[in-house]
Backbone of each chain as nested JSON, in Angstrom:
{
  "chains": [
    {"id": "A", "residues": [
      {"number": 1, "name": "UNK", "atoms": {"N": [73.56, 89.033, 2.978], "CA": [74.92, 88.426, 2.693], "C": [75.866, 89.843, 2.409]}},
      {"number": 2, "name": "UNK", "atoms": {"N": [77.071, 89.531, 2.973], "CA": [77.925, 90.74, 2.635], "C": [78.385, 90.893, 1.305]}},
      {"number": 3, "name": "UNK", "atoms": {"N": [78.57, 90.062, 0.611], "CA": [78.775, 90.171, -0.838], "C": [78.392, 89.0, -1.679]}},
      {"number": 4, "name": "UNK", "atoms": {"N": [77.87, 89.359, -2.658], "CA": [77.627, 88.395, -3.753], "C": [78.282, 87.236, -4.055]}},
      {"number": 5, "name": "UNK", "atoms": {"N": [77.862, 86.161, -3.899], "CA": [78.733, 84.639, -4.049], "C": [79.142, 84.799, -5.183]}},
      {"number": 6, "name": "UNK", "atoms": {"N": [78.581, 85.186, -6.554], "CA": [78.978, 85.188, -7.643], "C": [80.164, 86.289, -7.805]}},
      {"number": 7, "name": "UNK", "atoms": {"N": [80.378, 87.345, -7.302], "CA": [81.495, 88.264, -7.194], "C": [82.458, 87.744, -6.527]}},
      {"number": 8, "name": "UNK", "atoms": {"N": [82.357, 86.801, -5.222], "CA": [83.12, 86.196, -4.682], "C": [84.055, 85.362, -5.227]}},
      {"number": 9, "name": "UNK", "atoms": {"N": [83.256, 84.462, -5.79], "CA": [83.692, 83.181, -6.773], "C": [84.637, 83.823, -8.001]}},
      {"number": 10, "name": "UNK", "atoms": {"N": [83.936, 84.979, -8.653], "CA": [84.769, 85.638, -9.717], "C": [86.247, 86.176, -9.15]}},
      {"number": 11, "name": "UNK", "atoms": {"N": [85.984, 86.783, -8.223], "CA": [87.543, 87.505, -7.531], "C": [88.489, 86.204, -7.16]}},
      {"number": 12, "name": "UNK", "atoms": {"N": [87.897, 84.924, -6.811], "CA": [88.744, 83.918, -6.484], "C": [89.281, 83.551, -7.519]}},
      {"number": 13, "name": "UNK", "atoms": {"N": [88.653, 83.102, -8.492], "CA": [89.234, 82.881, -10.043], "C": [90.095, 83.618, -10.428]}},
      {"number": 14, "name": "UNK", "atoms": {"N": [89.911, 84.687, -10.379], "CA": [90.659, 85.833, -10.877], "C": [91.988, 85.932, -10.193]}},
      {"number": 15, "name": "UNK", "atoms": {"N": [92.086, 85.72, -8.793], "CA": [93.212, 85.415, -8.083], "C": [94.268, 84.382, -8.486]}},
      {"number": 16, "name": "UNK", "atoms": {"N": [93.298, 83.143, -8.449], "CA": [94.094, 82.02, -8.864], "C": [94.865, 82.097, -10.147]}},
      {"number": 17, "name": "UNK", "atoms": {"N": [93.763, 82.632, -11.331], "CA": [94.293, 82.856, -12.665], "C": [95.584, 83.582, -12.796]}},
      {"number": 18, "name": "UNK", "atoms": {"N": [95.557, 84.899, -11.981], "CA": [96.801, 85.843, -12.128], "C": [98.0, 85.082, -11.4]}},
      {"number": 19, "name": "UNK", "atoms": {"N": [97.675, 83.954, -10.435], "CA": [98.77, 83.185, -9.729], "C": [99.64, 82.473, -10.872]}},
      {"number": 20, "name": "UNK", "atoms": {"N": [98.882, 81.851, -11.793], "CA": [99.239, 80.871, -12.813], "C": [99.832, 81.887, -14.01]}},
      {"number": 21, "name": "UNK", "atoms": {"N": [99.618, 83.074, -14.069], "CA": [100.015, 83.859, -15.076], "C": [99.14, 83.992, -16.317]}},
      {"number": 22, "name": "UNK", "atoms": {"N": [98.072, 83.554, -16.422], "CA": [97.302, 83.421, -17.483], "C": [96.649, 84.662, -17.804]}},
      {"number": 23, "name": "UNK", "atoms": {"N": [96.244, 85.147, -19.035], "CA": [95.28, 85.923, -19.17], "C": [93.86, 85.287, -19.189]}},
      {"number": 24, "name": "UNK", "atoms": {"N": [92.713, 86.122, -19.144], "CA": [91.437, 85.345, -19.183], "C": [91.141, 84.499, -20.729]}},
      {"number": 25, "name": "UNK", "atoms": {"N": [91.842, 85.004, -21.541], "CA": [91.923, 84.169, -22.826], "C": [92.585, 82.86, -22.755]}},
      {"number": 26, "name": "UNK", "atoms": {"N": [93.695, 82.645, -22.097], "CA": [94.457, 81.616, -21.899], "C": [93.801, 80.636, -20.651]}},
      {"number": 27, "name": "UNK", "atoms": {"N": [92.766, 81.34, -19.648], "CA": [91.937, 80.414, -18.795], "C": [91.073, 79.942, -19.707]}},
      {"number": 28, "name": "UNK", "atoms": {"N": [90.362, 80.57, -20.712], "CA": [89.264, 80.147, -21.389], "C": [89.546, 79.157, -22.287]}},
      {"number": 29, "name": "UNK", "atoms": {"N": [90.544, 79.39, -22.995], "CA": [91.329, 78.148, -23.621], "C": [91.582, 76.872, -22.932]}},
      {"number": 30, "name": "UNK", "atoms": {"N": [92.222, 76.839, -22.008], "CA": [92.515, 75.718, -20.911], "C": [91.404, 75.028, -20.712]}},
      {"number": 31, "name": "UNK", "atoms": {"N": [90.299, 75.739, -20.272], "CA": [89.175, 74.825, -19.772], "C": [87.954, 74.791, -20.708]}},
      {"number": 32, "name": "UNK", "atoms": {"N": [88.175, 75.345, -21.777], "CA": [87.1, 74.994, -23.21], "C": [85.901, 75.619, -22.731]}},
      {"number": 33, "name": "UNK", "atoms": {"N": [86.057, 77.281, -22.224], "CA": [84.941, 78.03, -22.314], "C": [85.439, 79.345, -22.923]}},
      {"number": 34, "name": "UNK", "atoms": {"N": [84.217, 80.086, -23.297], "CA": [84.457, 81.392, -24.084], "C": [84.969, 82.302, -23.33]}},
      {"number": 35, "name": "UNK", "atoms": {"N": [85.817, 83.182, -23.825], "CA": [86.675, 84.013, -23.184], "C": [85.706, 85.052, -22.561]}},
      {"number": 36, "name": "UNK", "atoms": {"N": [84.553, 85.562, -23.197], "CA": [83.816, 86.542, -22.795], "C": [82.907, 86.015, -21.715]}},
      {"number": 37, "name": "UNK", "atoms": {"N": [82.688, 84.615, -21.623], "CA": [81.902, 84.13, -20.492], "C": [82.988, 83.817, -19.4]}},
      {"number": 38, "name": "UNK", "atoms": {"N": [84.346, 83.885, -19.475], "CA": [85.101, 83.698, -18.209], "C": [85.335, 84.985, -17.656]}},
      {"number": 39, "name": "UNK", "atoms": {"N": [85.177, 86.255, -18.679], "CA": [85.392, 87.529, -18.015], "C": [84.236, 87.981, -17.215]}},
      {"number": 40, "name": "UNK", "atoms": {"N": [83.028, 87.609, -17.706], "CA": [81.541, 87.622, -17.251], "C": [81.554, 87.012, -15.735]}},
      {"number": 41, "name": "UNK", "atoms": {"N": [82.371, 85.725, -15.764], "CA": [82.285, 85.13, -14.423], "C": [83.303, 85.805, -13.187]}},
      {"number": 42, "name": "UNK", "atoms": {"N": [84.325, 86.313, -13.879], "CA": [85.363, 86.832, -12.776], "C": [84.537, 88.274, -12.607]}},
      {"number": 43, "name": "UNK", "atoms": {"N": [83.763, 88.897, -13.294], "CA": [83.049, 90.065, -12.905], "C": [82.01, 89.935, -11.918]}},
      {"number": 44, "name": "UNK", "atoms": {"N": [81.575, 88.356, -11.714], "CA": [80.629, 88.113, -10.997], "C": [79.249, 88.236, -11.537]}},
      {"number": 45, "name": "UNK", "atoms": {"N": [79.184, 88.307, -13.022], "CA": [77.728, 88.537, -13.732], "C": [77.135, 87.21, -13.748]}},
      {"number": 46, "name": "UNK", "atoms": {"N": [77.867, 85.923, -14.116], "CA": [76.924, 84.954, -14.345], "C": [76.862, 83.944, -13.243]}},
      {"number": 47, "name": "UNK", "atoms": {"N": [75.695, 83.317, -13.177], "CA": [75.586, 82.211, -12.107], "C": [75.942, 80.895, -12.767]}},
      {"number": 48, "name": "UNK", "atoms": {"N": [77.386, 80.877, -12.659], "CA": [77.944, 79.511, -13.148], "C": [77.711, 78.278, -12.544]}},
      {"number": 49, "name": "UNK", "atoms": {"N": [77.625, 77.273, -13.453], "CA": [77.147, 75.99, -13.024], "C": [78.03, 75.113, -12.374]}},
      {"number": 50, "name": "UNK", "atoms": {"N": [77.833, 74.055, -11.648], "CA": [78.694, 73.245, -10.864], "C": [79.762, 72.469, -11.944]}},
      {"number": 51, "name": "UNK", "atoms": {"N": [79.443, 72.287, -13.232], "CA": [80.285, 71.627, -13.777], "C": [81.284, 72.526, -14.593]}},
      {"number": 52, "name": "UNK", "atoms": {"N": [81.053, 73.885, -14.683], "CA": [81.728, 74.76, -15.211], "C": [83.054, 75.175, -14.264]}},
      {"number": 53, "name": "UNK", "atoms": {"N": [82.461, 75.328, -13.025], "CA": [82.983, 75.6, -11.75], "C": [84.307, 74.555, -11.616]}},
      {"number": 54, "name": "UNK", "atoms": {"N": [83.713, 73.355, -11.708], "CA": [84.798, 72.195, -11.673], "C": [85.805, 72.259, -12.924]}},
      {"number": 55, "name": "UNK", "atoms": {"N": [85.329, 72.598, -14.157], "CA": [86.047, 72.688, -15.263], "C": [87.21, 73.839, -15.181]}},
      {"number": 56, "name": "UNK", "atoms": {"N": [86.826, 74.985, -14.275], "CA": [87.756, 76.042, -14.125], "C": [88.826, 75.695, -12.988]}},
      {"number": 57, "name": "UNK", "atoms": {"N": [88.416, 74.743, -12.114], "CA": [89.287, 74.394, -10.999], "C": [90.159, 73.582, -11.504]}},
      {"number": 58, "name": "UNK", "atoms": {"N": [89.857, 72.638, -12.329], "CA": [90.645, 71.656, -12.652], "C": [91.923, 72.471, -13.83]}},
      {"number": 59, "name": "UNK", "atoms": {"N": [91.482, 73.549, -14.555], "CA": [92.555, 74.101, -15.399], "C": [93.47, 74.815, -14.495]}},
      {"number": 60, "name": "UNK", "atoms": {"N": [92.908, 75.372, -13.517], "CA": [94.049, 76.089, -12.299], "C": [94.57, 75.241, -11.388]}},
      {"number": 61, "name": "UNK", "atoms": {"N": [94.278, 73.983, -11.655], "CA": [95.025, 72.858, -10.503], "C": [94.903, 73.397, -9.228]}},
      {"number": 62, "name": "UNK", "atoms": {"N": [93.578, 73.698, -9.107], "CA": [92.936, 74.088, -7.687], "C": [91.935, 73.14, -7.437]}},
      {"number": 63, "name": "UNK", "atoms": {"N": [91.546, 72.917, -6.107], "CA": [90.141, 72.165, -5.944], "C": [88.954, 73.067, -5.843]}},
      {"number": 64, "name": "UNK", "atoms": {"N": [87.917, 72.418, -6.607], "CA": [86.771, 73.374, -6.687], "C": [86.413, 74.059, -5.127]}},
      {"number": 65, "name": "UNK", "atoms": {"N": [86.697, 73.295, -4.002], "CA": [86.263, 73.755, -2.953], "C": [86.987, 74.97, -2.402]}},
      {"number": 66, "name": "UNK", "atoms": {"N": [88.294, 74.963, -2.927], "CA": [89.394, 76.248, -2.891], "C": [88.796, 77.344, -3.676]}},
      {"number": 67, "name": "UNK", "atoms": {"N": [88.155, 77.244, -4.708], "CA": [87.469, 78.434, -5.446], "C": [86.267, 78.953, -4.474]}},
      {"number": 68, "name": "UNK", "atoms": {"N": [85.766, 77.872, -3.602], "CA": [84.537, 78.416, -2.914], "C": [84.702, 78.699, -1.372]}},
      {"number": 69, "name": "UNK", "atoms": {"N": [86.083, 79.023, -1.25], "CA": [86.302, 79.127, 0.311], "C": [85.88, 80.398, 1.177]}},
      {"number": 70, "name": "UNK", "atoms": {"N": [86.038, 81.4, 0.149], "CA": [85.519, 82.627, 0.786], "C": [83.921, 82.971, 0.613]}},
      {"number": 71, "name": "UNK", "atoms": {"N": [83.181, 81.918, 0.417], "CA": [81.78, 82.154, 0.083], "C": [81.185, 81.45, 1.271]}},
      {"number": 72, "name": "UNK", "atoms": {"N": [80.453, 82.216, 2.118], "CA": [79.509, 81.676, 3.325], "C": [77.897, 81.729, 3.044]}}
    ]},
    {"id": "B", "residues": [
      {"number": 1, "name": "UNK", "atoms": {"N": [87.513, 61.643, -14.728], "CA": [87.366, 61.855, -13.393], "C": [86.638, 60.516, -12.783]}},
      {"number": 2, "name": "UNK", "atoms": {"N": [86.939, 60.091, -11.495], "CA": [86.603, 59.18, -10.837], "C": [84.981, 58.95, -10.65]}},
      {"number": 3, "name": "UNK", "atoms": {"N": [84.509, 59.875, -10.228], "CA": [82.988, 60.046, -10.23], "C": [82.473, 61.631, -10.775]}},
      {"number": 4, "name": "UNK", "atoms": {"N": [81.444, 61.59, -11.367], "CA": [80.54, 62.575, -11.633], "C": [80.588, 63.773, -10.423]}},
      {"number": 5, "name": "UNK", "atoms": {"N": [81.077, 64.962, -10.754], "CA": [81.005, 66.044, -9.767], "C": [79.448, 66.458, -9.246]}},
      {"number": 6, "name": "UNK", "atoms": {"N": [78.524, 66.007, -10.359], "CA": [77.246, 66.01, -9.804], "C": [76.653, 65.021, -9.005]}},
      {"number": 7, "name": "UNK", "atoms": {"N": [77.182, 63.739, -9.062], "CA": [76.831, 62.752, -8.103], "C": [77.684, 62.982, -6.936]}},
      {"number": 8, "name": "UNK", "atoms": {"N": [78.677, 63.615, -6.762], "CA": [79.481, 63.713, -5.767], "C": [78.934, 64.745, -4.808]}},
      {"number": 9, "name": "UNK", "atoms": {"N": [78.465, 66.006, -5.251], "CA": [77.796, 67.077, -4.681], "C": [76.672, 66.536, -4.216]}},
      {"number": 10, "name": "UNK", "atoms": {"N": [75.695, 65.789, -4.694], "CA": [74.435, 65.187, -4.557], "C": [74.41, 64.31, -3.286]}},
      {"number": 11, "name": "UNK", "atoms": {"N": [75.644, 63.641, -3.241], "CA": [75.707, 62.628, -2.179], "C": [76.023, 63.441, -0.74]}},
      {"number": 12, "name": "UNK", "atoms": {"N": [77.086, 64.38, -1.006], "CA": [77.119, 65.444, -0.009], "C": [76.342, 65.909, 0.667]}},
      {"number": 13, "name": "UNK", "atoms": {"N": [75.424, 66.526, -0.195], "CA": [74.056, 67.33, 0.09], "C": [73.22, 66.32, 1.062]}},
      {"number": 14, "name": "UNK", "atoms": {"N": [72.98, 65.046, 0.379], "CA": [72.132, 64.241, 1.01], "C": [72.681, 63.741, 2.568]}},
      {"number": 15, "name": "UNK", "atoms": {"N": [74.207, 63.545, 2.501], "CA": [74.542, 63.393, 3.916], "C": [74.392, 64.423, 5.045]}},
      {"number": 16, "name": "UNK", "atoms": {"N": [74.523, 65.76, 4.416], "CA": [74.222, 66.646, 5.27], "C": [72.838, 66.782, 5.73]}},
      {"number": 17, "name": "UNK", "atoms": {"N": [72.111, 66.82, 4.698], "CA": [70.515, 66.86, 5.028], "C": [70.319, 65.676, 6.166]}},
      {"number": 18, "name": "UNK", "atoms": {"N": [70.493, 64.615, 6.037], "CA": [70.396, 63.524, 6.725], "C": [70.788, 63.699, 8.337]}},
      {"number": 19, "name": "UNK", "atoms": {"N": [72.072, 64.462, 8.498], "CA": [72.796, 64.841, 9.532], "C": [71.735, 65.789, 10.426]}},
      {"number": 20, "name": "UNK", "atoms": {"N": [70.987, 66.619, 9.569], "CA": [69.975, 67.67, 10.142], "C": [68.749, 66.761, 10.601]}},
      {"number": 21, "name": "UNK", "atoms": {"N": [68.562, 65.657, 10.006], "CA": [67.069, 64.992, 10.055], "C": [66.162, 65.433, 9.129]}},
      {"number": 22, "name": "UNK", "atoms": {"N": [66.552, 65.974, 8.062], "CA": [65.408, 66.762, 7.177], "C": [65.051, 65.669, 6.173]}},
      {"number": 23, "name": "UNK", "atoms": {"N": [63.713, 65.647, 5.619], "CA": [63.11, 64.878, 4.352], "C": [63.553, 65.77, 3.367]}},
      {"number": 24, "name": "UNK", "atoms": {"N": [63.773, 65.168, 2.209], "CA": [64.136, 66.234, 0.989], "C": [63.071, 67.348, 0.798]}},
      {"number": 25, "name": "UNK", "atoms": {"N": [61.987, 66.958, 1.149], "CA": [60.679, 68.112, 1.101], "C": [61.23, 69.174, 2.282]}},
      {"number": 26, "name": "UNK", "atoms": {"N": [61.551, 68.706, 3.444], "CA": [61.692, 69.746, 4.165], "C": [62.982, 70.878, 3.972]}},
      {"number": 27, "name": "UNK", "atoms": {"N": [64.179, 70.122, 3.306], "CA": [65.333, 70.826, 2.784], "C": [64.735, 71.722, 1.658]}},
      {"number": 28, "name": "UNK", "atoms": {"N": [64.002, 71.138, 0.652], "CA": [63.305, 72.075, -0.246], "C": [62.537, 73.45, 0.155]}},
      {"number": 29, "name": "UNK", "atoms": {"N": [61.838, 72.841, 1.159], "CA": [61.194, 74.481, 1.601], "C": [62.14, 75.223, 2.183]}},
      {"number": 30, "name": "UNK", "atoms": {"N": [63.163, 74.864, 2.916], "CA": [63.946, 75.651, 3.734], "C": [64.723, 76.651, 2.909]}},
      {"number": 31, "name": "UNK", "atoms": {"N": [65.228, 76.002, 1.639], "CA": [66.029, 76.716, 0.763], "C": [65.138, 77.31, -0.433]}},
      {"number": 32, "name": "UNK", "atoms": {"N": [63.868, 77.105, -0.354], "CA": [63.169, 77.656, -1.318], "C": [63.408, 77.181, -3.018]}},
      {"number": 33, "name": "UNK", "atoms": {"N": [63.398, 75.962, -2.707], "CA": [63.622, 75.264, -3.982], "C": [62.614, 74.327, -4.071]}},
      {"number": 34, "name": "UNK", "atoms": {"N": [62.123, 73.673, -5.332], "CA": [61.269, 72.582, -5.509], "C": [61.89, 71.21, -5.184]}},
      {"number": 35, "name": "UNK", "atoms": {"N": [60.853, 70.502, -4.334], "CA": [61.216, 69.242, -3.9], "C": [61.805, 68.447, -4.91]}},
      {"number": 36, "name": "UNK", "atoms": {"N": [61.069, 68.272, -6.051], "CA": [61.695, 67.427, -7.105], "C": [62.908, 67.671, -7.755]}},
      {"number": 37, "name": "UNK", "atoms": {"N": [63.025, 69.104, -7.556], "CA": [64.591, 69.857, -8.002], "C": [65.723, 69.215, -6.915]}},
      {"number": 38, "name": "UNK", "atoms": {"N": [65.302, 69.18, -5.745], "CA": [66.162, 68.815, -4.783], "C": [66.521, 67.189, -4.961]}},
      {"number": 39, "name": "UNK", "atoms": {"N": [65.488, 66.513, -5.145], "CA": [65.663, 65.311, -5.614], "C": [66.767, 64.822, -6.467]}},
      {"number": 40, "name": "UNK", "atoms": {"N": [66.512, 65.612, -7.579], "CA": [67.405, 65.434, -8.899], "C": [68.575, 65.746, -8.572]}},
      {"number": 41, "name": "UNK", "atoms": {"N": [68.873, 66.845, -7.602], "CA": [70.199, 67.345, -7.294], "C": [71.061, 66.388, -6.59]}},
      {"number": 42, "name": "UNK", "atoms": {"N": [70.267, 65.528, -5.388], "CA": [70.69, 64.616, -4.891], "C": [71.309, 63.323, -5.622]}},
      {"number": 43, "name": "UNK", "atoms": {"N": [70.564, 63.318, -6.67], "CA": [70.687, 62.133, -7.513], "C": [71.954, 62.336, -8.501]}},
      {"number": 44, "name": "UNK", "atoms": {"N": [72.207, 63.386, -8.419], "CA": [73.511, 63.828, -9.442], "C": [73.006, 64.358, -10.746]}},
      {"number": 45, "name": "UNK", "atoms": {"N": [71.637, 64.363, -11.028], "CA": [70.784, 64.536, -12.355], "C": [70.852, 65.972, -12.6]}},
      {"number": 46, "name": "UNK", "atoms": {"N": [71.196, 66.911, -11.831], "CA": [71.124, 68.4, -12.246], "C": [72.378, 68.929, -12.112]}},
      {"number": 47, "name": "UNK", "atoms": {"N": [72.854, 69.74, -12.984], "CA": [74.177, 70.622, -13.175], "C": [73.589, 71.847, -12.171]}},
      {"number": 48, "name": "UNK", "atoms": {"N": [73.696, 72.043, -11.104], "CA": [73.283, 73.076, -10.07], "C": [73.991, 74.018, -10.373]}},
      {"number": 49, "name": "UNK", "atoms": {"N": [73.441, 75.44, -10.064], "CA": [73.984, 76.49, -10.425], "C": [74.45, 77.154, -8.595]}},
      {"number": 50, "name": "UNK", "atoms": {"N": [75.396, 77.855, -9.024], "CA": [76.21, 78.42, -7.799], "C": [75.383, 78.962, -6.732]}},
      {"number": 51, "name": "UNK", "atoms": {"N": [74.428, 79.742, -7.146], "CA": [73.473, 80.503, -6.364], "C": [72.671, 79.614, -5.643]}},
      {"number": 52, "name": "UNK", "atoms": {"N": [72.331, 78.291, -6.239], "CA": [71.613, 77.502, -5.321], "C": [72.434, 76.6, -4.632]}},
      {"number": 53, "name": "UNK", "atoms": {"N": [73.698, 76.201, -4.955], "CA": [74.565, 75.655, -4.003], "C": [74.787, 76.342, -2.675]}},
      {"number": 54, "name": "UNK", "atoms": {"N": [74.782, 77.432, -2.874], "CA": [75.14, 78.534, -1.704], "C": [73.66, 78.645, -0.841]}},
      {"number": 55, "name": "UNK", "atoms": {"N": [72.705, 78.381, -1.481], "CA": [71.281, 78.598, -0.966], "C": [71.166, 77.283, -0.122]}},
      {"number": 56, "name": "UNK", "atoms": {"N": [71.504, 76.293, -0.672], "CA": [71.424, 74.907, -0.085], "C": [72.379, 74.721, 1.171]}},
      {"number": 57, "name": "UNK", "atoms": {"N": [73.618, 75.164, 0.834], "CA": [74.604, 75.371, 2.167], "C": [74.022, 76.179, 3.365]}},
      {"number": 58, "name": "UNK", "atoms": {"N": [73.449, 77.339, 2.964], "CA": [73.024, 78.043, 4.04], "C": [72.0, 77.312, 4.773]}},
      {"number": 59, "name": "UNK", "atoms": {"N": [71.018, 76.897, 4.1], "CA": [69.636, 76.002, 4.63], "C": [70.622, 75.201, 5.702]}},
      {"number": 60, "name": "UNK", "atoms": {"N": [71.445, 74.345, 5.228], "CA": [72.076, 73.094, 6.109], "C": [73.002, 73.714, 7.016]}},
      {"number": 61, "name": "UNK", "atoms": {"N": [73.335, 75.072, 7.178], "CA": [74.236, 75.679, 7.922], "C": [75.571, 75.028, 8.01]}},
      {"number": 62, "name": "UNK", "atoms": {"N": [76.185, 74.762, 6.454], "CA": [77.538, 74.28, 6.199], "C": [77.974, 75.45, 5.094]}},
      {"number": 63, "name": "UNK", "atoms": {"N": [79.361, 75.557, 5.145], "CA": [79.649, 76.507, 4.062], "C": [79.825, 75.783, 2.695]}},
      {"number": 64, "name": "UNK", "atoms": {"N": [79.274, 76.615, 1.789], "CA": [79.496, 76.015, 0.37], "C": [80.677, 75.118, -0.238]}},
      {"number": 65, "name": "UNK", "atoms": {"N": [81.694, 75.381, 0.327], "CA": [83.045, 74.762, 0.197], "C": [82.897, 73.33, 1.05]}},
      {"number": 66, "name": "UNK", "atoms": {"N": [82.082, 72.978, 2.097], "CA": [82.228, 71.779, 2.871], "C": [81.455, 71.032, 1.601]}},
      {"number": 67, "name": "UNK", "atoms": {"N": [79.974, 71.696, 1.093], "CA": [79.68, 70.719, -0.064], "C": [80.501, 70.436, -0.986]}},
      {"number": 68, "name": "UNK", "atoms": {"N": [81.342, 70.915, -1.371], "CA": [82.306, 70.476, -2.449], "C": [83.765, 69.722, -2.391]}},
      {"number": 69, "name": "UNK", "atoms": {"N": [83.896, 69.607, -0.826], "CA": [84.988, 69.144, -0.318], "C": [85.478, 67.77, -1.033]}},
      {"number": 70, "name": "UNK", "atoms": {"N": [84.524, 66.834, -1.439], "CA": [84.975, 65.622, -1.957], "C": [84.896, 65.576, -3.492]}},
      {"number": 71, "name": "UNK", "atoms": {"N": [84.984, 66.859, -4.064], "CA": [84.978, 67.158, -5.501], "C": [86.28, 67.4, -5.949]}},
      {"number": 72, "name": "UNK", "atoms": {"N": [86.853, 66.706, -6.792], "CA": [88.186, 67.132, -7.342], "C": [88.483, 67.561, -9.009]}}
    ]}
  ]
}
Protein backbone atom coordinates (compact mmCIF):
# COMPACT_ATOMS: atom_id res chain seq x y z
CA UNK A 1 0.00 0.00 0.00
CA UNK A 2 1.23 3.45 -0.92
CA UNK A 3 0.23 4.98 2.38
CA UNK A 4 -1.15 3.71 5.62
CA UNK A 5 -4.99 3.79 5.71
CA UNK A 6 -4.82 5.17 9.25
CA UNK A 7 -2.68 8.08 8.06
CA UNK A 8 -4.93 8.71 5.07
CA UNK A 9 -8.07 8.77 7.19
CA UNK A 10 -6.37 11.05 9.71
CA UNK A 11 -5.39 13.52 7.00
CA UNK A 12 -8.89 13.48 5.61
CA UNK A 13 -10.41 14.17 9.03
CA UNK A 14 -7.94 17.00 9.56
CA UNK A 15 -8.82 18.52 6.17
CA UNK A 16 -12.56 18.48 6.87
CA UNK A 17 -12.03 19.74 10.44
CA UNK A 18 -10.05 22.73 9.17
CA UNK A 19 -12.73 23.46 6.57
CA UNK A 20 -15.21 23.73 9.43
CA UNK A 21 -12.71 25.96 11.27
CA UNK A 22 -12.54 23.78 14.35
CA UNK A 23 -9.61 23.00 16.63
CA UNK A 24 -8.98 19.34 17.51
CA UNK A 25 -10.51 20.13 20.88
CA UNK A 26 -13.69 21.53 19.31
CA UNK A 27 -14.05 18.45 17.09
CA UNK A 28 -13.45 16.20 20.09
CA UNK A 29 -16.17 17.96 22.04
CA UNK A 30 -18.59 17.85 19.11
CA UNK A 31 -18.23 14.10 18.69
CA UNK A 32 -17.86 13.12 22.34
CA UNK A 33 -14.31 11.76 22.03
CA UNK A 34 -11.21 12.79 23.95
CA UNK A 35 -9.03 15.45 22.35
CA UNK A 36 -5.85 13.38 22.70
CA UNK A 37 -7.66 10.54 20.92
CA UNK A 38 -8.72 12.84 18.06
CA UNK A 39 -5.12 14.10 17.78
CA UNK A 40 -3.80 10.54 17.59
CA UNK A 41 -6.42 9.62 14.95
CA UNK A 42 -5.43 12.63 12.82
CA UNK A 43 -1.78 11.58 13.05
CA UNK A 44 -2.71 8.06 11.91
CA UNK A 45 -1.69 6.49 15.20
CA UNK A 46 -4.98 4.81 16.03
CA UNK A 47 -6.88 2.01 14.37
CA UNK A 48 -10.21 3.79 14.75
CA UNK A 49 -13.43 1.78 14.84
CA UNK A 50 -16.45 2.08 12.56
CA UNK A 51 -18.61 3.66 15.27
CA UNK A 52 -16.04 6.40 15.92
CA UNK A 53 -15.55 7.03 12.18
CA UNK A 54 -19.32 7.53 11.88
CA UNK A 55 -19.35 9.76 14.97
CA UNK A 56 -16.62 12.02 13.58
CA UNK A 57 -18.24 12.14 10.12
CA UNK A 58 -21.57 13.23 11.61
CA UNK A 59 -19.91 15.95 13.66
CA UNK A 60 -18.17 17.23 10.52
CA UNK A 61 -21.43 16.93 8.54
CA UNK A 62 -19.89 14.67 5.91
CA UNK A 63 -20.66 11.09 4.99
CA UNK A 64 -18.49 8.37 6.50
CA UNK A 65 -17.65 7.29 2.92
CA UNK A 66 -16.29 10.81 2.26
CA UNK A 67 -13.75 10.28 5.03
CA UNK A 68 -12.67 7.01 3.38
CA UNK A 69 -12.57 8.28 -0.19
CA UNK A 70 -8.78 8.44 -0.57
CA UNK A 71 -8.21 4.98 0.92
CA UNK A 72 -7.80 2.04 -1.43
CA UNK B 1 -29.97 6.92 13.17
CA UNK B 2 -32.33 4.91 10.97
CA UNK B 3 -30.18 1.82 11.13
CA UNK B 4 -27.09 0.79 13.00
CA UNK B 5 -23.90 1.56 11.02
CA UNK B 6 -22.53 -1.85 12.07
CA UNK B 7 -25.59 -3.57 10.56
CA UNK B 8 -25.39 -1.46 7.40
CA UNK B 9 -21.71 -2.24 6.88
CA UNK B 10 -22.34 -5.91 7.53
CA UNK B 11 -25.12 -6.03 4.94
CA UNK B 12 -22.90 -4.28 2.43
CA UNK B 13 -20.05 -6.72 3.00
CA UNK B 14 -22.48 -9.63 2.62
CA UNK B 15 -23.82 -8.20 -0.66
CA UNK B 16 -20.35 -7.81 -2.16
CA UNK B 17 -19.26 -11.22 -0.84
CA UNK B 18 -22.21 -12.90 -2.52
CA UNK B 19 -21.49 -11.05 -5.76
CA UNK B 20 -18.04 -12.62 -5.70
CA UNK B 21 -19.68 -15.97 -4.97
CA UNK B 22 -17.75 -16.59 -1.76
CA UNK B 23 -18.85 -18.23 1.45
CA UNK B 24 -18.09 -16.42 4.72
CA UNK B 25 -15.29 -18.91 5.18
CA UNK B 26 -13.76 -18.09 1.79
CA UNK B 27 -13.90 -14.37 2.52
CA UNK B 28 -12.35 -14.96 5.94
CA UNK B 29 -9.49 -16.90 4.39
CA UNK B 30 -8.95 -14.29 1.69
CA UNK B 31 -8.63 -11.46 4.18
CA UNK B 32 -6.85 -13.32 6.96
CA UNK B 33 -9.63 -12.97 9.53
CA UNK B 34 -11.45 -15.69 11.44
CA UNK B 35 -14.68 -16.99 9.91
CA UNK B 36 -16.67 -16.47 13.11
CA UNK B 37 -15.44 -12.85 13.17
CA UNK B 38 -16.54 -12.31 9.55
CA UNK B 39 -19.95 -13.81 10.39
CA UNK B 40 -20.34 -11.49 13.36
CA UNK B 41 -19.31 -8.47 11.26
CA UNK B 42 -21.91 -9.35 8.61
CA UNK B 43 -24.58 -9.59 11.31
CA UNK B 44 -23.59 -6.15 12.60
CA UNK B 45 -22.41 -7.49 15.92
CA UNK B 46 -18.85 -6.15 15.81
CA UNK B 47 -17.50 -2.62 15.86
CA UNK B 48 -14.95 -3.38 13.16
CA UNK B 49 -11.77 -1.30 12.92
CA UNK B 50 -10.50 0.71 9.97
CA UNK B 51 -7.69 -1.74 9.24
CA UNK B 52 -10.11 -4.68 9.03
CA UNK B 53 -12.56 -2.71 6.87
CA UNK B 54 -9.69 -2.01 4.45
CA UNK B 55 -8.62 -5.66 4.55
CA UNK B 56 -12.10 -6.90 3.69
CA UNK B 57 -12.54 -4.29 0.95
CA UNK B 58 -9.26 -5.32 -0.69
CA UNK B 59 -10.22 -8.99 -0.61
CA UNK B 60 -13.54 -8.14 -2.24
CA UNK B 61 -11.78 -5.86 -4.76
CA UNK B 62 -13.88 -2.84 -3.84
CA UNK B 63 -12.91 0.48 -2.30
CA UNK B 64 -13.34 0.87 1.45
CA UNK B 65 -15.61 3.85 0.72
CA UNK B 66 -17.87 1.53 -1.34
CA UNK B 67 -18.44 -0.56 1.80
CA UNK B 68 -19.45 2.61 3.69
CA UNK B 69 -21.64 4.12 1.00
CA UNK B 70 -25.01 3.40 2.62
CA UNK B 71 -23.94 4.68 6.05
CA UNK B 72 -24.81 8.23 7.01
